[in-house]
C-alpha positions, 0 to 999 in steps of 0.5 A: 158068737158071730153076728149071723149066728146071733141073728139066727138064734134071735129069729128062732126065739122070736118064731117060737115065742110068736107061735106060743102066744099067737092069738087063736092058735087052738083051744080058744073060742072062735069069734061069733060073727054074722056076715053076708055071702056074695049071694046075699045070704046070712052066714053065721060064722062059725055055724052052730054044731058043725065042724067048720073051716074058716078060710081068709083069702084073696083073689090076688093071692096065688096060694089062695087060688091054688088051694081053693080046689082042694078046699072045695074037694074037702067040703064036698067030701065031708059036708054030709057029715056035719062039716062047713067051709066059709071063705072070707075075702079080705077087705082089700079084695075088690067085691066084683073080683070075689063074686066073679071068682066064686061064680066062675069056680062054682064055690059050693060053700058060703063066700063072704066079703070082709069089706070093713075088715071086722072078721079079720080083726075078730080072728086076731088081726089076720093079715096074711093070706091064706089064713085058715081056722078049723073050728070044732062043733062046740065053737073052739078053734082046733088049729090055725094054719098060715099058708096052705095047710097040709091037706092030709093033716087037715083031713085027719083033724076034720075026721077026728072032730067030726067023730066027736059029739057036740 
């Protein structure tokens, strides 16, 4: 076997192994956290009885900034049906940048600062942004997305989880 083929094979095995055993890939209970929004409001994460999208992001992350209008549109589409979004800014993101971004873009959902990195740690050591978790009404993680989610797939999952009873 050539070195190149061997390296490719090892990389594929590692990727499969990581995806199979990665924390919070689906079915696990979401960590219960109490946070404070940039507006000073208490935020329970995830809120009880709601289908919730928890989005770890940063103002310095191009993909995060690109996907944010889609997350706003998704929130506006489903919020009246029992859906919530919580945006968690990473510990390295300057608080004034987060506050300015949230105000300038009129983010309609809670935006929190993970200043000490406790939320990222509780969610399995989130280091890559965006990392997004969809959580059902019972507090179970349905799916984790690393990178920008396929919005059509995300909407199908949200609709399926909104149709379920708590």
